[in-house]
N, C-alpha and C positions, 0 to 999 in steps of 0.2 A: 269364297267361291272359288278357291284356289288357283286363283291367277294374281298376279304381281304386277300387270300392266299398267302404267300410268295411262292417262286417258289422250295420248299423241292424237296429232292431227295425221291420219293415212293420206291426207292429199296434198302435203306438203309436197316441193321440189325434192327430188332425188334421183339416184339411177335404179336401172332395173336390171335385177341381178340375175342372171340364168347362170346356176351352178349345175355343172356335168360331173358324173361320176365316171371318170375313165374304165374303172374295171366292170361297169355295167353297160355292156353292149348296147342295149336300147337308148340308154342317156347318151352314150359316145358318139353314137349315127344321128342322133336328133341333133346334137352339137356340131357334127359335121356339116349337116345337112342346111342348119344355119348359115354356117360359115360361107357356103354356096351362094346363099341369097345376095349378099352385100360386102362390102369393102371394108370388111373388118380390119383394124389395124392391132397388131402385136402391142400387149401393155405390160406392165411391170408384173413381175411373179409375186404373188401372194402366198405367204407361207410355203414356199418353194415349187407354187404351182403356177402354170401359165395361166394368162388371160388375154382377154382379146375385147375392143372397143368398137363399138358403132355408134354415133348419136348418143343418147343417155343410154343406152343399153352395155351391158359387160357380160362377157360368159369366164368364169371360172371352172377351170378343168381340175377338179378334185383327183387326187391318186387313191382314194378311199371310196366306200359306199357312202351312202348319204342317212339313213336313219338313225346313227347315232353322233353324227355331227352338230353338236347344238352351237346355239349363238353364231351362226355363220353370218348374219346380217353385222352383228355387231364386231365380229372379227374382220370382216371386209371395211368397214368404216376404220377401224383401229389402224389396219394396215395402210390405207388410200387414204383417209381423211375424207371420204364420201361416203355422204349419206344413202342408204339405202331405202327405197319407197315401197317395192315389192319383190319378190323372190318366185322366180319359176325354175320347177324341179323337174326336167326331161327324165324320164326313169323307165323301168321295166314293172310289169305287173306280171304276178304269180297268181295260177288258180290251179287248184286240183283238178277241174274239169277240162282242162286242157284248149278251153275256147278262145281262139285269136281274137284279141279286141284292142281297142282304142279307148282309154279311159282318162278320166280327170277327176281329183278330188281335193278337198281341204286336209290338214294336217292337224293332229293331235290325239290326245289318250285321255278325255276329260272324265272316262268312266272308269279309270287304274285308281284306284286308292294309294297315299301315301306310303303303307308297307306292303304293298303286290309288288309281286315281279313284275318288270318291266319288259314285255318279248320283243317288241320293235319300235324302241327309241323312244324318244319324248319324255314330257315333264309330268308326272302324274298329277291327274285331276284337271289339268291344263289342256288348251288347244290354242296355238298361235292365232291370230286375226286372218279369217278366211280372204283368200284374194276377191276381191268384188266382180273379178271379170269370170268367177268360176260357172255360173249359169250360160253366160252368153258364149264362153268357149265349148262348153258341151253342145250347145246349138252350132257353132262350128263344125264340131266332132260329126255330128249327127247328118248335117248337110254335105259336108266335104266326103265323109265316108260312104255316104251313100248313092252319091254321085261318082264314085271311083271305082275302079276294078277289083277294090277290097270287099264290095257289098255283099257277094255272095258267100264271102267267108269269114268275114271279121263281124262281131257284133261291136254297137259302140254305146258305153255306158258312161254312168255315173256311180261312183263309188261313195260310201259313206266316211265320214273322218274316220282314221283308225290307226295311224302310226306317227313316229316323229320325223323329222327332228324337232328340238325346241328352238323358237326363235320369236320375236318380238314383231315382225313385219308381215304385213298380208300376204300368203304363200298358197301356191298349188301345186300337185304333182301332174303331169300329163304323161301318161304311159303306154307303151307297147306290150300286150301281153298273147299269151300267157304261159308260153313255156319257152325251152332254149331253142327250139325251133322257129318261133316267131319271132324271139327279141332282135335277132338281126336283118330282120326285113326293111331294106331301106325304101320302099315304097309306102310301108305306114311311118316311117322317120320322115319322108318328105311331107306327107300329107299334114303330119303335127308339128312340123318346123315353120312351115309356111303357116300355120293359126298362131303361132308364135310372134312369128314375123309381122304379120297383119294385126295381129292381137296388141301388140305393143306400140304399133303406130310406126313401125321401124322402115315400112315402106310410104314414108311420107304423108300416110294418112291421119286418120283422128284416132286410132286404137279401136279396140273391140270391148266392149265393157267397161269402159271408164266410169266410176261412179261419180254423179253431179249430187252434190251433199245439199244442193240448191232445190233439189225435186221430190222432196220429203215422202221417197216412195216407200211401198212397202217392201219389208225383207223377211223371206220365209225360213225358219230355221225347221228343218227336218226332225220329226221324232217318229223312229218307228222302222220297220221294214227291216230285210235283211242287208247282206253287203253292197248289193247295189241298189236297193231301193227303188224299184221300179214305179212305184207308187208316186213318190216324190219325183223321179225324173221326167214323168209325165206330164207334170206342173212345170218343171223346169224348161220343158221343151218349147212352152209357149213364148212368143215374142213378148220383152218388156219385164220377164220374171227377173227378179234378185234373188239372190240364195246365198244364204251364209253356212253353218255348219250343219251336219245331218248326224244326228245319233242313233244308229241301228238300234234294233229290239235288243241285239245280245250286247250293246252297252248300255242297257238300261237295266240293271240287276235288281230284283225287288222281290224282297220276302214278304210275302201273304201272314197275315197273323194267325196264329192257330186258334185264338177265340171263334168258335162257331157263330157267335153272336156277332161277330164285327160287320160293321155296315162300312161298305167303301165311300159311302155319302157324308158320314159324320164320324166314323170312328178314326183313332190314329192313323197316319200314313203309315204305308208298309217300310219296313226298315231296307236298306241297301245303298249303294251307290248310285242310284239313278236321278235322284235330285240332285247332284252333286254333278252329275253329267250334263243335263238340261242348263241348269243354272252356268257352267263353265262354257258351254256352247252360245249361250243367249250372250253372256257378257263380252265373249270373244268377239261376235257377230257386230255386237254393239261397236264395239272400236272400230272394226271396218267399214262400217257404214254411218258417219258423222250423220246425224239429223234423220237419219232413215227411221220408219216404223218398223219397229220388231215385232213379229209375230211367230207364232207356232204354227204349222204344220202337219198334221198326225195322219199316218198310215193307220187308220182306225182298226181294220181287219187283223193287223198283225199282233192286236192285244186282246187278252181276254177282257169281258167287262169291267172287272174290278180292277185293273191295270189303267184301262182308260180313264176311269172316273179318277184313280188316285192322281194320274197326270195331270188331268183337267182341274182338278181342286188344287194342286200345287201352282200350276200355270196362272189360276186365279190369286193365288195368295202372293205372287211375285209381280203382278199387273202384267202379264203378257197375253194377249188377245189369242185365242186358237181359231184359224181362219178354216174354211173350206175352198175349194177350187175356187168356187165362183168370187170368194172373196178378193181373189187375186187377179183373174185373168180379166174381168169386166170394167176394171179402170177406165 
């Protein structure tokens, strides 16, 4: 299925690693806002870059961008001896629309083939485990953003899985978008830094979005939609929803058979990397949510009928139930 991860216990003790890219101003000011929230201590240099420590969290200030910096979790462990249990990437978000935004998303390029060009980092056909905090932090962005002075200017969105880097630890990006005009906004950085601070339990609380593997909850893997997948976002906005990877429609390349007699209910499944992408997203999500019930959740309107039927058949073949909204919010 494109992954070479072992079945790690994602709930094991370890440090929470926040990786800041100094050349990325939106990343930098989120890191600086985090420093303002607690009594962070100077740490050892790692790969020639400074670090800070507070409780079980670390900030690693990289002198490079983030998308091509693979194996950051393993590199931290090699340098410090500390196991990493989750990674947070404060970052900037770019969009041609120029719409100012606060966003959060998982990491990976499950749809890219082994021989394909890699445009934005990552490992072909693979995605790191999604951070289980994804849906709950999205809800925090909605709540905090809508109650702030940013509400009339910014959108608050959830993005699908779409770029690197590669690592084996549950991860997420939390971002300020969408142009050089918005990236330096310290009011936006303050909101996201406070979500990271409280979300990781650094305020002395229990954290936000910590996965309890004893609950046996359903976890939704999103299928379809655009880059921002509003249909999946509407589900994730409900309290109690757990969300794994999301593969947008553009990440599901599917070639319809040319035979005019082809029947999507009984014929051979279409060619393309779409099954690879779905399999990788599901496998990776399963690693991040031990004992969770992995379900698929499809934006049906974003597909043609033959595509929907093909996806449903593949999900049946691999034993993944396809749920509707009521299957998730009426527990």
